[in-house]
N, C-alpha and C positions, 0 to 999 in steps of 0.2 A: 802099576798102569803103563801101558805103551802109547806113546805119542802117536796122534793121527796127522801130524804137521808136515810128514813127508809125502803124503799121499799126492800122486800125478793128477788125480780127478778134479783137484781143487785148484785152479788157477788163479781165481779172483781172488781179491782181499779178503781174508776171513772177517767175519763179525767180531769175533773174539779168539784171541791168541792167549794162551795162558802157557808160560814156558818156564820149566824149571823152578816151580813154586815150592819154596820151604816155609813152612810154618812152625813157629815155636812159641810156649808158654812160659813166662817167667814165673818161677817157683821160689818163693825165698831169695837164696843167694844164686841158685841155679836157673838155668834156662833148658826145658826139655822140648827137644824137636817132635811134632806131632804129624806133620805132613813133610815128606821129602821128595825132592824132584819130580813133582807132578807137571806133565805137559799134555797140551791137548789144543785143538782148535775147533770152531764151529764156524761153518760158513752159511750163507743165505738158504733158508730152506731145510736146513740139518736139524737133527736133534741128537743129543748126546747123553748117554747114562752113566754116570758114575757107581760102580757096583762095589760095594764092600761091607764088612761087618759093622755092627753098631760101634761107635767111637772110633772108626778108621778115618775121619778127617773129611768126610763128604760135605756136610755143612760148612766147616771151616772153610773149605774151598770157595763155597759159594759166597760166603760172607766176606772172603778176602777180595773177591771182584767187586762187592759193593761197598767196601770199606766200613763195614759194621762189625769186625772181630771184637769179641770180649775185650774188656780194658787190659787184661794181662797177656794178652795173645797178640801175636804181630806177624806180618809177612815180612820174613828175614831176608829172602832175596828171591828172584824171579822177575819175570817179566809178563805185564798184564797190558795187552793191546786191544783197543776197541777201534774197529774199523781202520786197523793200521796205525793208530797214534796210540801214544801212552795215555793209559785210563786217568782222566784228571782225579784230583783229590779234593778233600773238604767240600766247601759249598757247592762247587760245581759239579762234583760227582753226587752229591745228595739231590740237586736238582734233576738229575737223569734218571734216579730211582721212582719207580712208578710209571715212567714214561718210556724210557728206552731200555731199562732193564727192570723187570718184574720177578720178584720172589714170592713163591706160594710155599709157606711153612707146611711140615706134615701136619701139625696141630693147628687147625683152623683159628682156635681161640686165640692165638698169639697174634693173629692179624685184626683181630676185632675188639674194639673199646667195649668193656662191659658196662659203662656208664651210660651209653647211647644206644639207641634203637638201631636196628639194621636198617630202617628207612632212612634215618638221618645221616649214617654212615655211606650208604650207596649215593644218596643225595649228593653228599660232598665230593665224592668220586666223580659224579656225572657232571657236577657243576664246574669243575675244572676244565671240562672238555667244551665248555661255552653252550650247554644245552639250556635252552629256556626253562624257566621254573615249572610252567603248565606242562611241559613234555616229559617232566623227570619221574614221575610216577609210573607212566606206560612204559618209560625205558627200563627202568629197575625192575618191573613185573617180567618184561621180555627177558632180561638178562637171568633172572632166576628160573624162569620157565625153561631156558636153554639147558641148565645144570639139572633138571629132572625135578624141580618143584611143581606140584599139581596145584597148589594154592598159594602162588607167591605173595598175595596182599597179606595173608597171615604171617608169613616170614618176616615181611618187613615190620609188623607191629611188635615183633620179639626182640629181646635183648640176647647177647652172646650166651649168658649163662642159661637161656632156656633153650639152647640149641644142644643137640647131641654132637659127638666129635664130626662124625660125617656130614651132618648138616651144616656145622661151622665151615668145614672144608669147602663144601660146594659154594657157600658164600664167597671166600675167598676168591675162588675160581671165577664166580661172576663178576665181581669186582674187577678182576684182572682182564677179563676178557673184554675189552673196549675197542677191538681192532676195527669195528665197522665205520668209526668216524674219526680214526686217526689218519694223520698225513702220512705219504709214503715211508718217510724217514725215520717217523717216530718210535714205534715198537720194534725192538731188535731181539731182545733176549727174554726167554721165560725161563726162570729158575725154579725147579719145584721139588718138594721131596713126596713122591709117590702121587704126583699130582692128580690123577685120574681115578685111583683106587677106590674112592668114595661115590663116584658116579654109577647110575644104572648101567648096565650093560649096553642098552642100546643108544645111549648118550656118549659114550666113551669115544667112538669113532668121530662123531660130530665134533665134540670139543676137542680132540686132538687135531683135527683137520683145521678148526679156527685158530688153535695156538699156533701150528706150523705156518699158517698163511701170515701171521704177526711178524715173520722174520722178514723185515725189510731190507732193500740193498742200502749198502753203505753210501753215504754221500761225504766225500773227502774234501 
C-alpha cells in the first residue's frame, strides 16, 4: 500500500494519521508479522478504502486504531495520530469508541446482543445522546427507515438471531448513523467493512452522504 501522507492537497491536520504500522501475532515461541509498514492519512471529508485479499490485515489495521486487537496480536511499531495527537490508550480510548471513532463490522451480528431486542439496543444508543424517553421510539424508527426498512416497528421487536445477515448489517449502520444530533467535534471516523453493500441501491448514496458529513473538523 502506498502512503497518501505526502499529498500537497491536504494542508490541514489530518483526522487520522497511520504511519509505518507493523502488526504481529505471538505464536508459541515465535512472533509472526501480519502487517508491515502500512501508512495512510484521512483528512476531514475524506474516505479511504483498504483493498486486499481475505487475511491481508485490513481488519487488523482498523482494530489497531481502536485498541481492540486480539489478545495474541499487537501493534509492534508505528505511529497513530488522531487530530495531530497520539491516540490515547486504555479507558480514554474506549470512551472515544462509538462517539468519535465508529466501527461497522462486515458481519452485523457481531455488533448486536442476541439476548436483547433490537428496540432495547437502539434505545440504549439513543439514550446516550440525551434524547428523552418519549422520543426514542420515533427516532429509532426514523433511523431504520433511512437504511431501507419499510416496517421499522417490526424490526424493533426482533432479536439479532431473527435477522438475516443483510438486515443485521443495516441495523448496525442505523445505530452508527447518529450525526444529526452530534456536536461538531464528536463523530470523526467511520470504519467499516463493506459498510453499504447490504443497503438498497437507492439508499446507498444517501447513507454515504450522511457518513461523509460525519467527518468533523479537528479541535486541538
